[in-house]
C-alpha positions as CSV (number, residue, x, y, z in Angstrom):
1,X,111.0,84.2,139.3
2,X,109.7,82.8,136.1
3,X,110.6,79.2,135.1
4,X,113.2,78.6,132.4
5,X,112.0,78.6,128.8
6,X,112.9,76.3,126.0
7,X,110.5,77.9,123.5
8,X,113.1,79.5,121.2
9,X,116.1,77.5,119.9
10,X,119.3,79.3,120.9
11,X,120.6,79.2,117.3
12,X,117.5,80.7,115.8
13,X,118.4,82.9,112.8
14,X,116.1,85.8,113.7
15,X,117.4,88.0,110.8
16,X,115.0,86.1,108.5
17,X,111.2,86.7,108.8
18,X,110.3,83.1,107.8
19,X,112.2,81.7,110.7
20,X,110.7,83.9,113.4
21,X,107.1,84.2,112.2
22,X,106.1,80.7,113.3
23,X,107.1,81.4,116.9
24,X,105.1,84.6,116.9
25,X,102.0,82.9,115.6
26,X,102.4,80.1,118.2
27,X,102.3,82.7,120.9
28,X,99.3,84.5,119.4
29,X,97.4,81.2,119.2
30,X,98.5,79.5,122.5
31,X,95.6,79.1,125.0
32,X,96.2,81.0,128.2
33,X,93.7,80.6,131.1
34,X,95.7,81.1,134.3
35,X,98.3,83.5,135.8
36,X,100.9,80.7,135.7
37,X,100.2,80.1,132.0
38,X,100.4,83.8,131.3
39,X,103.7,84.1,133.1
40,X,105.1,81.3,131.0
41,X,103.7,83.0,127.9
42,X,105.4,86.3,129.0
43,X,108.8,84.6,129.4
44,X,108.6,82.8,126.0
45,X,107.6,86.1,124.4
46,X,110.6,87.7,126.1
47,X,113.1,85.2,124.8
48,X,111.7,85.6,121.3
49,X,112.1,89.3,121.5
50,X,115.6,88.8,122.8
51,X,116.5,86.6,119.8
52,X,115.1,89.2,117.4
53,X,116.9,92.0,119.2
54,X,120.3,90.2,119.1
55,X,120.0,89.5,115.4
56,X,119.3,93.2,114.7
57,X,122.2,94.1,117.1
58,X,124.7,92.0,115.2
59,X,123.7,93.5,111.9
60,X,123.9,97.0,113.2
61,X,127.3,96.4,114.8
62,X,128.7,94.9,111.6
63,X,127.5,97.9,109.6
64,X,128.8,100.6,111.9
65,X,132.2,98.8,112.3
66,X,132.7,99.1,108.6
67,X,130.3,101.3,106.7
68,X,132.3,100.5,103.5
69,X,131.5,96.8,103.8
70,X,128.8,96.5,101.1
71,X,127.6,93.1,102.3
72,X,127.3,94.3,105.9
73,X,125.4,97.4,104.7
74,X,123.1,95.4,102.5
75,X,122.4,92.9,105.2
76,X,121.4,95.7,107.6
77,X,119.3,97.5,105.1
78,X,117.6,94.2,104.0
79,X,116.6,93.7,107.6
80,X,115.4,97.3,108.1
81,X,113.5,97.3,104.8
82,X,112.1,93.8,104.6
83,X,112.1,92.1,108.0
84,X,111.5,94.8,110.6
85,X,108.4,96.1,108.8
86,X,106.8,92.6,109.0
87,X,107.8,92.0,112.6
88,X,106.6,95.3,113.9
89,X,102.8,94.7,113.5
90,X,103.2,91.1,114.8
91,X,105.0,92.2,117.9
92,X,102.2,94.8,118.3
93,X,99.7,91.9,118.2
94,X,101.8,90.3,121.0
95,X,101.6,93.5,123.0
96,X,97.8,93.7,122.5
97,X,97.4,90.1,123.5
98,X,99.5,90.7,126.6
99,X,97.2,93.5,127.6
100,X,94.1,91.5,127.0
101,X,95.3,88.4,128.8
102,X,96.5,90.4,131.8
103,X,93.0,91.7,132.2
104,X,91.4,88.3,131.6
105,X,93.4,86.4,134.2
106,X,93.9,89.2,136.6
107,X,97.6,89.7,136.4
108,X,98.6,92.4,138.8
109,X,101.2,93.5,141.4
110,X,104.6,95.2,141.3
111,X,106.3,92.6,139.2
112,X,104.4,93.4,136.0
113,X,103.6,97.1,136.7
114,X,106.3,98.6,134.4
115,X,105.8,95.9,131.7
116,X,102.0,96.4,131.5
117,X,102.1,100.2,131.5
118,X,104.6,100.2,128.7
119,X,102.6,97.6,126.7
120,X,99.4,99.5,127.1
121,X,101.1,102.7,125.9
122,X,102.6,101.0,122.9
123,X,99.3,99.4,122.0
124,X,97.6,102.9,122.1
125,X,100.3,104.4,119.9
126,X,100.6,101.7,117.2
127,X,99.3,102.4,113.7
128,X,99.9,100.0,110.8
129,X,100.4,103.0,108.4
130,X,103.4,104.0,110.4
131,X,105.3,100.9,109.8
132,X,106.6,101.9,106.3
133,X,107.3,105.4,107.6
134,X,109.6,103.9,110.4
135,X,111.3,101.9,107.7
136,X,112.0,105.0,105.7
137,X,113.4,106.7,108.9
138,X,115.7,103.8,109.5
139,X,117.1,103.9,106.0
140,X,117.6,107.7,106.3
141,X,119.5,107.1,109.5
142,X,121.8,104.6,107.9
143,X,122.4,107.1,105.1
144,X,123.4,109.8,107.6
145,X,125.8,107.4,109.3
146,X,127.3,106.4,105.9
147,X,127.9,110.1,105.0
148,X,129.6,110.8,108.4
149,X,131.6,107.6,108.4
150,X,133.0,108.4,105.0
151,X,134.3,111.8,106.0
152,X,138.0,112.0,105.8
153,X,140.5,114.8,105.1
154,X,144.0,115.1,103.8
155,X,146.1,116.7,106.5
156,X,149.9,116.8,106.7
157,X,150.3,114.5,103.8
158,X,148.0,111.7,105.1
159,X,144.3,110.8,104.9
160,X,142.7,111.1,108.4
161,X,139.3,110.4,109.9
162,X,137.6,113.2,111.7
163,X,138.1,111.5,115.1
164,X,141.8,111.4,114.3
165,X,141.8,115.1,113.6
166,X,140.6,115.9,117.1
167,X,144.1,115.5,118.5
168,X,145.2,118.5,116.6
169,X,142.9,120.7,118.7
170,X,145.2,120.0,121.6
171,X,148.4,121.1,119.9
172,X,150.1,124.3,121.3
173,X,150.7,125.7,117.8
174,X,147.7,127.9,117.3
175,X,148.2,128.2,113.5
176,X,148.1,124.4,113.2
177,X,145.0,124.1,115.4
178,X,143.2,126.7,113.2
179,X,144.3,125.0,110.0
180,X,143.1,121.6,111.3
181,X,139.8,123.0,112.6
182,X,139.1,124.7,109.3
183,X,140.0,121.6,107.4
184,X,137.5,119.6,109.3
185,X,134.8,122.3,109.2
186,X,135.2,122.6,105.4
187,X,134.8,118.9,105.0
188,X,131.7,118.9,107.1
189,X,130.3,121.7,105.1
190,X,130.7,119.8,101.9
191,X,127.9,117.5,103.1
192,X,125.9,120.0,105.1
193,X,123.2,120.5,102.5
194,X,122.8,116.8,102.1
195,X,122.5,116.3,105.8
196,X,120.0,119.2,106.0
197,X,118.0,117.3,103.4
198,X,118.0,114.1,105.4
199,X,116.9,115.9,108.5
200,X,114.1,117.7,106.6
201,X,112.8,114.3,105.5
202,X,113.1,112.9,109.0
203,X,111.1,115.8,110.5
204,X,108.4,115.3,107.9
205,X,108.2,111.6,108.4
206,X,108.1,111.8,112.2
207,X,105.4,114.4,112.1
208,X,103.3,112.1,109.9
209,X,103.9,109.2,112.3
210,X,102.7,111.4,115.2
211,X,99.6,112.7,113.4
212,X,98.7,109.2,112.3
213,X,98.6,108.3,116.0
214,X,96.3,111.3,116.8
215,X,98.9,113.9,118.0
216,X,99.2,117.4,116.7
217,X,103.0,117.1,116.4
218,X,105.9,114.7,117.2
219,X,106.7,116.2,120.7
220,X,103.9,114.5,122.8
221,X,104.2,111.4,120.6
222,X,107.9,111.1,121.4
223,X,107.3,111.5,125.1
224,X,104.7,108.7,125.1
225,X,106.7,106.4,122.8
226,X,109.8,106.8,125.1
227,X,107.6,106.0,128.1
228,X,108.4,109.3,129.8
229,X,105.7,108.8,132.4
230,X,107.5,110.8,135.2
231,X,108.3,114.1,133.5
232,X,107.2,116.3,130.6
233,X,108.3,119.2,128.4
234,X,107.8,121.7,131.2
235,X,110.4,119.8,133.3
236,X,112.8,120.0,130.4
237,X,112.2,123.7,130.0
238,X,113.0,124.1,133.7
239,X,116.3,122.2,133.0
240,X,117.1,124.5,130.1
241,X,116.5,127.6,132.3
242,X,118.6,126.0,135.1
243,X,121.5,125.5,132.7
244,X,121.2,129.1,131.5
245,X,121.1,130.5,135.0
246,X,123.5,128.2,136.9
247,X,125.9,126.7,134.4
248,X,126.4,129.2,131.6
249,X,127.9,131.8,134.0
250,X,130.5,129.3,135.1
251,X,131.2,128.3,131.6
252,X,131.7,131.9,130.5
253,X,133.9,132.6,133.5
254,X,136.1,129.6,132.7
255,X,136.3,130.7,129.0
256,X,137.3,134.2,130.1
257,X,140.0,132.7,132.3
258,X,141.1,130.6,129.3
259,X,141.3,133.6,127.0
260,X,143.5,135.4,129.6
261,X,145.8,132.5,130.2
262,X,146.2,131.9,126.4
263,X,147.0,135.6,126.0
264,X,144.7,136.1,123.0
265,X,142.4,139.0,122.2
266,X,139.4,136.8,121.6
267,X,138.7,133.1,122.0
268,X,138.1,131.1,118.8
269,X,136.7,127.6,118.3
270,X,140.2,126.2,117.9
271,X,141.2,127.5,121.3
272,X,138.8,125.5,123.4
273,X,140.7,122.2,123.8
274,X,144.4,123.3,124.0
275,X,146.1,123.4,127.3
276,X,146.2,127.0,128.6
277,X,149.8,126.7,129.8
278,X,151.1,125.5,126.5
279,X,151.7,122.0,127.6
280,X,151.4,119.2,125.0
281,X,148.3,117.1,124.5
282,X,147.6,114.4,127.0
283,X,148.4,111.0,125.6
284,X,147.1,108.5,128.1
285,X,147.3,105.4,126.0
286,X,148.5,104.0,122.7
287,X,145.8,101.9,120.9
288,X,142.8,100.0,121.9
289,X,144.7,97.2,123.7
290,X,146.6,99.6,125.9
291,X,143.3,101.5,126.6
292,X,141.7,98.3,127.7
293,X,144.6,97.2,129.9
294,X,144.8,100.6,131.7
295,X,141.0,100.8,132.1
296,X,141.0,97.4,133.7
297,X,143.8,98.4,136.1
298,X,141.7,101.5,137.1
299,X,138.6,99.4,137.7
300,X,140.5,97.0,139.8
301,X,141.4,99.8,142.2
302,X,137.9,101.1,142.3
303,X,136.0,97.8,142.6
304,X,137.3,94.3,142.1
305,X,133.8,93.1,141.4
306,X,133.3,95.6,138.6
307,X,136.8,94.8,137.3
308,X,135.9,91.1,137.0
309,X,132.9,92.0,134.8
310,X,135.1,94.3,132.6
311,X,137.7,91.6,132.2
312,X,135.2,89.4,130.4
313,X,134.9,91.7,127.4
314,X,138.3,91.1,125.8
315,X,141.8,92.6,125.6
316,X,141.0,95.5,123.2
317,X,142.8,94.2,120.2
318,X,139.6,93.0,118.5
319,X,138.7,94.7,115.2
320,X,136.1,92.3,113.7
321,X,132.8,93.7,114.9
322,X,130.7,91.2,116.8
323,X,131.9,88.1,114.8
324,X,132.7,85.1,117.0
325,X,131.1,86.7,120.0
326,X,133.6,89.6,120.2
327,X,132.6,92.3,122.7
328,X,134.9,95.2,121.6
329,X,135.9,97.2,118.6
330,X,137.8,100.2,119.9
331,X,140.3,101.8,117.5
332,X,139.2,104.5,115.0
333,X,139.8,103.7,111.3
334,X,138.4,104.8,108.0
335,X,134.9,103.6,107.3
336,X,133.8,103.3,110.9
337,X,130.6,105.1,111.8
338,X,131.1,108.1,114.2
339,X,130.6,108.0,117.9
340,X,130.6,105.3,120.5
341,X,128.0,103.0,122.0
342,X,127.4,99.9,124.1
343,X,124.9,97.4,122.6
344,X,123.7,94.5,124.7
345,X,123.0,91.3,122.7
346,X,119.9,90.2,124.4
347,X,119.9,86.5,123.8
348,X,123.6,85.7,124.6
349,X,123.5,88.5,127.2
350,X,126.9,89.8,126.2
351,X,127.6,93.5,125.7
352,X,129.4,95.0,122.8
353,X,131.4,98.3,123.1
354,X,132.1,100.3,119.9
355,X,134.2,103.5,119.8
356,X,136.7,105.5,117.8
357,X,139.7,105.6,120.1
358,X,142.5,107.9,118.8
359,X,144.7,108.1,121.9
360,X,143.0,111.1,123.6
361,X,141.9,111.8,127.1
362,X,138.3,112.0,126.0
363,X,138.7,108.4,124.7
364,X,139.5,107.3,128.3
365,X,136.2,109.0,129.4
366,X,134.4,107.3,126.5
367,X,135.8,103.9,127.5
368,X,134.8,104.0,131.1
369,X,131.5,105.6,130.1
370,X,130.6,102.6,127.8
371,X,132.0,100.2,130.4
372,X,129.4,101.6,132.8
373,X,126.7,100.7,130.3
374,X,128.2,97.2,130.1
375,X,128.1,96.9,133.9
376,X,124.5,97.8,133.8
377,X,123.7,95.2,131.2
378,X,125.8,92.5,133.0
379,X,124.5,93.2,136.5
380,X,120.9,92.6,135.5
381,X,121.5,89.9,132.8
382,X,120.0,87.2,135.1
383,X,116.7,89.0,134.9
384,X,114.3,86.6,133.0
385,X,112.4,89.3,131.1
386,X,114.3,91.1,128.3
387,X,112.1,94.2,128.9
388,X,113.6,94.5,132.4
389,X,117.2,93.9,131.3
390,X,117.1,97.4,129.9
391,X,116.3,100.5,132.0
392,X,115.0,103.9,131.0
393,X,117.8,105.9,129.3
394,X,117.8,108.5,132.1
395,X,119.1,105.8,134.5
396,X,121.2,103.9,132.0
397,X,123.3,107.1,131.6
398,X,123.7,107.3,135.3
399,X,125.4,103.9,135.0
400,X,127.8,105.2,132.4
401,X,128.5,108.8,133.5
402,X,129.1,107.8,137.1
403,X,132.1,105.7,135.9
404,X,133.6,108.8,134.3
405,X,133.8,110.4,137.8
406,X,134.4,107.4,140.1
407,X,137.3,106.0,138.1
408,X,139.0,109.5,138.0
409,X,141.2,109.1,141.2
410,X,142.5,105.8,139.8
411,X,143.8,107.3,136.5
412,X,147.0,108.1,138.4
413,X,149.4,105.2,138.1
414,X,147.4,103.6,135.3
415,X,146.9,106.2,132.5
416,X,149.2,108.8,134.1
417,X,152.4,108.5,136.0
418,X,153.1,112.2,135.9
419,X,151.1,113.9,138.7
420,X,150.7,117.1,136.8
421,X,149.2,115.3,133.8
422,X,146.9,113.4,136.1
423,X,145.6,116.7,137.6
424,X,145.1,118.1,134.1
425,X,143.0,115.1,133.2
426,X,140.9,115.4,136.4
427,X,140.3,119.1,135.9
428,X,139.4,118.4,132.2
429,X,137.0,115.7,133.3
430,X,135.2,117.7,136.0
431,X,134.9,120.7,133.6
432,X,133.4,118.6,130.8
433,X,131.0,117.0,133.3
434,X,129.5,120.4,134.0
435,X,130.2,122.2,130.8
436,X,128.3,119.6,128.8
437,X,125.1,120.5,130.5
438,X,124.3,123.6,128.4
439,X,125.0,121.7,125.2
440,X,122.5,119.1,126.3
441,X,120.0,121.8,127.1
442,X,120.6,123.4,123.7
443,X,120.2,120.1,121.8
444,X,117.0,119.4,123.7
445,X,115.5,122.9,123.3
446,X,116.4,122.6,119.6
447,X,114.5,119.4,119.2
448,X,111.4,120.8,121.0
449,X,111.4,123.7,118.6
450,X,112.0,121.6,115.4
451,X,109.1,119.2,116.0
452,X,106.7,121.8,117.4
453,X,107.3,123.8,114.2
454,X,107.3,121.0,111.5
455,X,106.8,123.3,108.6
456,X,110.0,125.3,109.2
457,X,112.6,125.9,106.5
458,X,116.3,125.0,106.8
459,X,117.0,128.7,107.1
460,X,114.6,129.1,110.0
461,X,116.0,126.1,111.7
462,X,119.5,127.6,111.4
463,X,118.3,130.9,112.8
464,X,116.7,129.3,115.8
465,X,119.9,127.2,116.4
466,X,121.9,130.5,116.5
467,X,119.4,132.0,119.0
468,X,119.9,129.0,121.3
469,X,123.7,129.1,120.8
470,X,123.8,132.7,121.9
471,X,121.8,131.8,125.0
472,X,123.5,128.5,125.9
473,X,126.6,128.1,123.7
474,X,130.3,129.1,123.9
475,X,131.3,132.7,124.2
476,X,134.1,132.3,121.7
477,X,134.1,134.4,118.5
478,X,132.6,132.9,115.4
479,X,133.4,135.8,113.1
480,X,133.7,134.6,109.5
481,X,132.4,131.2,110.5
482,X,128.7,131.9,110.8
483,X,127.7,129.2,108.3
484,X,129.6,126.6,110.3
485,X,128.1,127.7,113.6
486,X,124.6,127.4,112.1
487,X,125.3,123.8,111.3
488,X,126.9,122.7,114.5
489,X,123.9,120.6,115.4
490,X,124.5,118.3,112.5
491,X,127.4,116.6,114.4
492,X,124.9,115.4,117.1
493,X,124.0,112.0,115.7
494,X,121.2,111.5,118.3
495,X,119.1,114.1,116.4
496,X,119.0,111.8,113.4
497,X,118.8,108.2,114.7
498,X,117.3,108.8,118.2
499,X,115.0,111.8,118.2
500,X,114.5,113.4,121.7
501,X,117.2,111.1,123.1
502,X,119.5,113.6,124.7
503,X,117.9,115.3,127.7
504,X,118.5,111.9,129.3
505,X,122.2,112.8,129.4
506,X,121.4,115.9,131.5
507,X,119.1,114.1,133.9
508,X,121.7,111.3,134.3
509,X,124.6,113.7,134.6
510,X,122.9,115.2,137.7
511,X,122.5,111.6,139.1
512,X,126.2,110.8,138.4
513,X,127.3,114.1,140.1
514,X,125.3,113.1,143.1
515,X,127.1,109.7,143.3
516,X,130.4,111.5,142.9
517,X,129.6,113.7,145.9
518,X,128.8,110.5,147.9
519,X,132.2,109.2,147.0
520,X,133.8,112.4,148.2
521,X,131.8,112.7,151.4
522,X,131.2,109.0,152.4
523,X,133.8,107.1,150.5
524,X,134.0,105.1,147.2
525,X,132.7,101.9,148.8
526,X,129.4,103.6,149.7
527,X,129.1,105.2,146.2
528,X,129.8,101.9,144.4
529,X,127.4,100.0,146.7
530,X,124.6,102.5,145.9
531,X,125.5,102.4,142.2
532,X,125.3,98.6,142.1
533,X,122.0,98.5,144.1
534,X,120.3,100.6,141.4
535,X,121.8,98.9,138.4
536,X,120.8,95.4,139.6
537,X,117.1,96.4,139.2
538,X,117.5,96.9,135.5
539,X,114.2,98.4,134.3
540,X,111.9,96.5,136.6
541,X,110.7,99.6,138.5
542,X,109.6,103.1,137.5
543,X,112.3,105.7,136.9
544,X,112.1,107.6,140.2
545,X,112.3,104.4,142.1
546,X,115.5,103.5,140.3
547,X,117.0,106.8,141.3
548,X,116.0,106.2,144.9
549,X,117.5,102.7,144.9
550,X,120.8,104.4,144.3
551,X,120.1,107.0,146.9
552,X,119.6,109.8,144.4
553,X,117.1,112.6,144.0
554,X,115.1,112.6,140.8
555,X,115.2,116.3,140.4
556,X,116.6,118.4,137.5
557,X,115.2,121.8,138.4
558,X,117.2,125.0,139.1
559,X,117.9,124.4,142.8
560,X,119.2,120.9,142.2
561,X,121.4,122.0,139.2
562,X,122.8,124.9,141.1
563,X,123.7,122.9,144.2
564,X,125.7,120.3,142.1
565,X,127.3,122.8,139.8
566,X,128.5,125.0,142.8
567,X,130.1,121.9,144.4
568,X,131.8,120.9,141.1
569,X,133.1,124.5,140.8
570,X,134.5,124.2,144.4
571,X,136.3,121.0,143.5
572,X,137.7,122.6,140.4
573,X,139.1,125.4,142.5
574,X,141.2,122.8,144.3
575,X,142.9,121.8,141.0
576,X,144.4,125.0,139.6
577,X,145.5,125.2,136.0
């Protein structure tokens, strides 16, 4: 364990370059001659990175919580455009000095294995000419989020956000579902060309970044920059094939059953969320405060230790972004960016959960999902090195997705008093856990094609998406909606702000399903124990070792996928519609 650091003042305003630059220079100039001195240098560097990370986090949180707040937007853009570009080369110099010093003093052993491997990779990838390109990409990402956050529709006499419109897809009146679906689709199509243009620019910029670093295209650069040391594109292609062979047939069978139970000639996009028996939509909670209280009750039944962590976040009524140390902003409202996330503020070591709760069952799943990320952050927050307080995304998502499955038995009596509604929620959750896998494969395969063919046109991109959708997508009819179908990928925000960040969900989903099976076969206590064992390591060990620490196989090939999907199908059969 490294000694405590007092190098960085806790109230340092790291949103301003002039306040953080002296600390970076001090680290670059500090004499280091022994292992002990290097360890102190590493920890001081870590705390400086934590301060910078938290300042950026708070700016991002404020911007996404209210994309119409001009001051919040301008503050975030000012950081992205004027501060981050100056910090990036200086933090690169710190990486380079770390690598040099480690060789000079003979730093070795398991403790620094992951840190040094990552630093050496980042040093090898860094190019000064890429700094302004990364700035342009960040600005484009913010532009995409602003476009999406401003999307509202007039429906039934009221202005509604797109997350609010999702509830209409659960109504039993097919005509209303169709009208709501088409209203949202038409609104998305109004900005489809603008979003296509943003993505064109992003593909071009990322290709330039990769070529500046000596790669032929962005694919191998992305794998290196994401520190994917334990798998490559060939493993991802095996996952795509596994989903096509093992999961798509189950999805198609479930969709055929859905069509028959609904009594329709063909399944349409607005038929995919409604209850097949004509029951009304599930309404598990009313507002963020109720969502938080019921989630806490479910966690108390699963694990008092996890519940005690969850209770530290707030009561769900917060709607002020991260001001005053708030940890939650849950309810959907006009101007909020789309989606949901958990963001760990590295210096104060307090997580923040953002989401667009609209009273739906999927919001319950999002809440416990993001809570899983918060547990991960909190369980390893005593780790001295900020680099190890975060783990590879493939394991971070095990933390979140596992909570979607392990909390499920405890929704009864918390979110649902009616046993039939509880069974519906469980069936829906198990189905989504499996049926999401082909979508993950489709998004990942799409990205591989996009960046391996950087000179493509928007029309060629749409055509390839349609090929993938025929292979991995829904079997519902898109007659008359071909333009909408060709743009479905635009709703996946990861494609814009976090390129190649999506296969991680598939790898992690398989890990979460494994822990779920442990809970079924060996009990919840064993599953939670394994879960916590892995999460406590943070990112201090290589990815396969993190999986092993939780008793999981790091395998996402066809045999592994088929075994888990077959078991999930068997559990589904126990919960009839």
